[in-house]
C-alpha positions in Angstrom: 18.6 -51.7 -19.8 21.1 -48.9 -20.5 18.6 -46.2 -20.4 18.0 -44.2 -17.4 15.3 -45.3 -14.9 13.2 -43.0 -12.7 12.8 -44.6 -9.3 10.8 -43.4 -6.2 13.4 -43.5 -3.4 11.3 -42.6 -0.6 8.0 -40.6 0.0 6.6 -38.9 3.1 2.9 -37.9 3.4 2.1 -34.5 5.1 -1.6 -33.2 6.3 -1.6 -29.8 4.2 -1.2 -28.7 0.7 2.1 -28.8 -1.1 2.7 -25.7 -3.6 6.8 -25.8 -3.9 10.0 -27.5 -3.1 13.7 -26.9 -3.2 16.7 -28.3 -2.2 18.6 -25.8 0.3 22.0 -25.4 -2.0 25.3 -27.3 -1.1 23.1 -29.4 1.4 21.2 -32.7 1.9 18.2 -30.6 3.1 14.9 -29.4 1.4 12.3 -27.2 1.9 8.6 -27.7 1.3 6.2 -24.8 1.3 2.3 -24.7 1.4 -1.0 -24.1 3.0 -1.9 -25.4 6.1 -5.6 -26.6 6.6 -6.2 -23.6 9.1 -5.5 -21.1 6.0 -2.0 -20.2 7.0 1.2 -20.9 5.1 4.1 -23.0 6.1 7.8 -23.9 5.3 9.0 -27.3 6.4 12.8 -28.1 6.2 13.6 -31.9 5.7 16.5 -34.1 5.3 17.1 -37.8 4.4 17.7 -40.0 7.6 21.5 -41.2 7.9 20.5 -44.6 6.4 18.9 -42.7 3.5 15.7 -44.6 3.9 13.4 -42.1 5.3 12.7 -38.2 5.7 12.7 -36.4 9.0 11.7 -33.1 9.5 14.5 -30.6 10.9 12.2 -27.3 11.4 9.1 -25.5 10.4 7.9 -22.0 9.9 4.4 -20.7 9.9 3.2 -17.6 8.1 -0.1 -15.8 8.2 -0.6 -16.4 4.6 -0.1 -19.5 2.2 3.0 -19.6 0.6 2.7 -20.2 -3.0 6.4 -20.1 -4.4 9.9 -20.1 -3.3 13.5 -19.9 -4.8 17.1 -19.9 -3.3 18.6 -18.3 -6.6 18.7 -14.7 -5.5 21.6 -14.9 -2.9 25.2 -16.8 -3.0 25.7 -20.1 -1.9 27.1 -18.8 1.5 24.1 -16.8 2.5 21.4 -19.3 1.2 18.5 -17.1 1.9 15.0 -18.3 0.7 12.8 -15.9 -1.0 8.9 -16.7 -1.1 5.7 -15.2 -2.5 2.5 -15.6 -0.6 -1.2 -15.5 -1.2 -1.5 -11.9 0.0 1.1 -10.5 -2.4 4.3 -9.9 -0.1 7.7 -11.3 -0.9 9.1 -12.9 2.3 13.0 -13.4 2.7 14.1 -16.1 5.3 17.5 -17.1 6.7 16.9 -20.8 7.4 20.5 -21.0 9.1 19.5 -18.5 11.8 15.4 -19.4 11.8 15.6 -21.9 15.0 12.7 -20.7 17.1 12.1 -17.5 15.1 9.0 -17.6 12.7 9.3 -14.0 11.4 11.3 -13.5 8.0 14.6 -11.8 7.9 12.8 -8.8 6.0 9.7 -8.6 3.5 8.4 -6.6 0.7 4.9 -5.6 1.9 2.3 -5.8 -0.7 4.8 -6.4 -3.5 1.8 -7.3 -5.7 -2.1 -6.2 -5.2 -3.0 -10.0 -5.3 -1.4 -13.6 -5.0 2.1 -14.1 -6.2 2.1 -17.3 -8.3 5.7 -17.5 -9.3 9.2 -16.3 -8.4 12.7 -16.7 -9.6 16.3 -15.2 -8.6 19.4 -14.4 -10.3 22.0 -13.9 -7.6 24.7 -16.8 -8.4 26.0 -15.5 -11.7 27.0 -12.1 -13.1 25.0 -8.8 -12.3 23.0 -7.6 -9.3 21.2 -10.2 -7.1 17.6 -9.9 -8.3 14.0 -11.2 -7.6 11.3 -11.6 -10.4 7.8 -12.1 -9.1 4.4 -12.7 -11.1 1.0 -12.0 -10.0 -2.4 -12.8 -10.3 -2.9 -9.2 -10.9 -1.0 -9.6 -14.2 2.1 -7.7 -13.4 5.6 -8.8 -13.2 8.1 -7.0 -11.1 12.0 -7.3 -10.6 13.4 -6.6 -7.1 17.3 -5.7 -6.2 17.7 -7.6 -3.0 19.9 -4.6 -1.9 17.3 -2.1 -2.1 13.8 -3.4 -1.3 11.7 -0.3 -1.3 10.7 0.0 -4.8 10.8 -2.5 -7.8 13.3 -1.9 -10.3 11.4 -2.9 -13.3 7.6 -3.3 -13.5 5.8 -4.9 -16.5 2.2 -3.9 -16.3 -0.8 -4.7 -18.2 -2.5 -1.9 -20.3 -5.7 -2.8 -19.1 -5.8 -3.9 -15.6 -9.3 -5.2 -15.9 -8.9 -7.5 -18.4 -5.3 -8.8 -17.6 -4.4 -12.3 -17.8 -2.7 -14.0 -14.8 1.0 -14.3 -15.0 1.7 -17.9 -14.3 5.6 -18.3 -14.9 8.7 -16.3 -14.7 12.7 -17.1 -15.2 15.8 -15.3 -15.7 18.5 -16.0 -18.3 21.2 -14.6 -20.7 23.1 -13.3 -17.3 26.4 -14.0 -18.9 28.1 -10.8 -17.9 27.5 -7.9 -15.7 25.4 -6.0 -18.3 23.2 -8.9 -19.8 20.0 -10.2 -18.4 16.6 -11.5 -19.8 13.6 -12.4 -18.2 10.9 -14.6 -19.6 7.0 -14.3 -18.7 4.4 -17.1 -19.3 0.6 -16.2 -19.0 -2.6 -17.8 -18.7 -3.7 -16.9 -22.2 -0.6 -18.3 -23.8 1.4 -14.9 -24.2 5.0 -15.6 -23.8 7.2 -12.3 -23.2 10.9 -11.9 -23.4 12.1 -8.7 -21.6 15.6 -7.5 -22.1 16.8 -5.9 -18.9 19.7 -4.1 -20.1 17.8 -2.1 -22.9 14.6 -2.0 -20.8 12.4 -3.2 -24.2 10.4 -6.3 -25.0 12.7 -8.2 -27.0 10.2 -10.6 -28.4 6.7 -11.8 -27.7 4.3 -14.6 -28.9 1.5 -16.5 -28.3 1.6 -20.4 -28.0 -2.2 -20.7 -27.5 -2.2 -22.7 -24.1 -1.5 -21.4 -20.9 2.0 -21.4 -19.6 2.7 -23.1 -16.5 6.4 -23.2 -16.4 9.6 -21.7 -17.7 13.1 -22.4 -17.5 16.3 -21.6 -19.5 18.6 -24.3 -19.7 21.2 -22.1 -17.8 21.1 -18.6 -16.7 25.0 -17.8 -16.7 25.5 -18.1 -20.3 24.1 -16.6 -23.5 20.4 -17.6 -24.0 20.4 -21.3 -25.5 17.1 -23.0 -25.0 13.9 -22.1 -23.2 11.6 -24.6 -22.1 7.9 -23.7 -21.9 5.3 -26.5 -20.2 1.8 -25.7 -20.9 -2.0 -26.8 -20.5 -3.4 -29.6 -22.8 -0.2 -31.9 -22.2 2.4 -30.2 -24.2 5.9 -28.6 -23.6 7.8 -26.4 -26.2 11.3 -25.5 -26.6 12.6 -22.5 -28.0 16.1 -22.0 -29.7 16.8 -18.7 -28.3 20.4 -18.4 -29.8 19.2 -17.1 -33.2 16.2 -14.7 -33.4 14.8 -14.0 -37.1 13.6 -10.4 -37.6 10.3 -11.6 -38.5 9.8 -15.0 -37.5 11.5 -14.8 -34.0 12.9 -17.9 -32.3 12.5 -21.2 -33.8 10.7 -24.1 -31.7 9.4 -27.4 -31.3 6.6 -28.6 -29.3 6.0 -32.2 -28.0 2.7 -33.9 -26.4 3.7 -35.8 -23.3 0.7 -38.2 -23.3 -2.4 -38.9 -25.4 -4.8 -37.6 -23.1 -5.1 -33.7 -23.9 -6.7 -33.0 -20.6 -3.7 -33.2 -18.5 -1.5 -30.3 -17.7 2.4 -30.3 -17.8 3.0 -28.5 -14.5 6.7 -27.8 -14.5 10.0 -28.9 -16.4 13.6 -28.8 -15.0 16.8 -29.1 -16.9 19.4 -31.3 -15.3 22.1 -28.9 -13.7 24.9 -31.4 -14.7 23.6 -31.6 -18.4 21.7 -28.9 -19.8 20.1 -30.9 -22.7 18.3 -33.4 -20.2 15.1 -32.4 -18.7 12.5 -33.9 -16.8 8.5 -32.8 -16.9 5.8 -33.5 -14.6 2.3 -34.1 -15.7 -1.4 -33.7 -14.1 -1.5 -37.4 -14.4 1.3 -37.9 -11.8 3.5 -38.7 -14.7 7.2 -38.0 -14.9 8.7 -38.1 -18.2 12.6 -37.8 -18.8 13.7 -36.2 -22.6 16.8 -35.2 -24.2 17.1 -32.6 -26.3 19.0 -33.4 -29.7 20.4 -30.5 -31.8 19.7 -30.2 -35.6 23.0 -30.8 -37.8 22.8 -26.8 -38.4 21.3 -24.5 -35.8 20.6 -21.6 -38.5 20.0 -21.2 -42.0 19.7 -18.5 -44.5 20.2 -14.8 -44.5 18.8 -13.1 -42.3 19.6 -16.0 -40.1 16.9 -18.3 -39.1 17.2 -20.8 -36.1 16.2 -24.5 -36.7 14.7 -26.3 -34.0 16.0 -29.6 -32.7 13.9 -32.8 -31.6 13.5 -34.6 -28.4 13.9 -38.1 -27.4 11.8 -39.8 -24.6 14.6 -41.5 -22.3 11.7 -43.0 -19.7 8.7 -42.2 -18.0 7.0 -43.3 -14.8 3.7 -42.5 -12.8 4.7 -41.7 -9.4 1.2 -40.4 -8.0 -2.5 -40.5 -8.9 -2.5 -36.8 -8.5 -0.8 -33.8 -10.4 2.9 -33.4 -9.4 3.1 -29.7 -9.5 6.7 -28.9 -8.3 10.2 -30.6 -9.0 13.8 -29.5 -8.1 16.9 -31.1 -9.1 20.2 -31.5 -6.7 22.8 -29.5 -7.9 25.6 -31.6 -6.2 24.2 -35.2 -6.9 23.4 -35.9 -10.5 20.1 -37.7 -10.6 18.6 -36.7 -7.2 15.6 -34.9 -7.0 12.4 -33.9 -5.1 8.8 -33.7 -6.2 5.8 -32.3 -4.3 2.2 -33.3 -5.6 -1.4 -32.7 -4.8 -1.9 -36.0 -2.9 -0.1 -34.2 -0.2 3.0 -36.2 -0.6 6.7 -35.3 -0.9 8.9 -37.8 -3.0 12.6 -38.3 -3.2 13.1 -39.4 -6.9 16.5 -40.8 -8.3 17.4 -41.1 -11.9 19.7 -43.6 -13.0 22.5 -43.8 -15.5 22.4 -40.1 -16.6 26.0 -40.1 -17.0 25.7 -42.7 -20.0 23.4 -40.6 -21.9 
């Protein structure tokens, strides 16, 4: 009984489609973003009630286009601005502290992309400039400096626009000083690209044969260590990004979440308090908690070649009959998470005994 348990603490049904959910940093509130039945987008701010047994809505914002993705990572803990991407290719920035009664964003980047923004990430809590990365259905990945919003500072565009693959996932990493920063991009055709923002070059690219649904480095503010990649056909991979071989690239391991190959691993998130523990969500409504085990030697040979580790399944549970498509850990309370699923339900999840792993 010493292994962690995944418990659904409380859930709340809504009458619209959920696309993303995020904890508001340093608070007990969280946001849920998505698509209303009348075709507009919305952001609802919720918190747990005082007794912790229910969820209550604090405020709501409606936008003319459905909202697909969001992040608080691009600004400081004091500002806590929410950056969102919508179906029309716009990037919206909201100040939820001053939003009472005001439905308009603090500012927006009109037509940042030609079509829907699928994914967004930010890097403003560590070293270097505060930046937002967006990936779109048009196959482009763009990086924006939140201090100068008129033009993207970096634009990664496909060579042939007509045959471009959708970009489904983006993330920042390797931001351990004021110069270094890397972005990872995942595409529907299985392409995985790492782009070095200091040298403005593609650091490494490969194809993992399945569409990439989610990407996350275990931490952004250290040298690249591990990259979690979740894909179609019920699989996820972990790349050891500390050692790159000149020919073989980064070592990696792949794990299948469950027997059915038809399911999708929608997203995976590392536990903020322990970067070797992560939770992945599947299209069958399954939540699976894993721990990464490093090998005895992380690199061998000359030139150095990385060695992939293994994963241990700590526990799993099914919380929904529909896909769980978004998940976010709370940075302040270990084991507290929120998850949104396509059954139009938001769930507060508690994972116990994480301090005993």
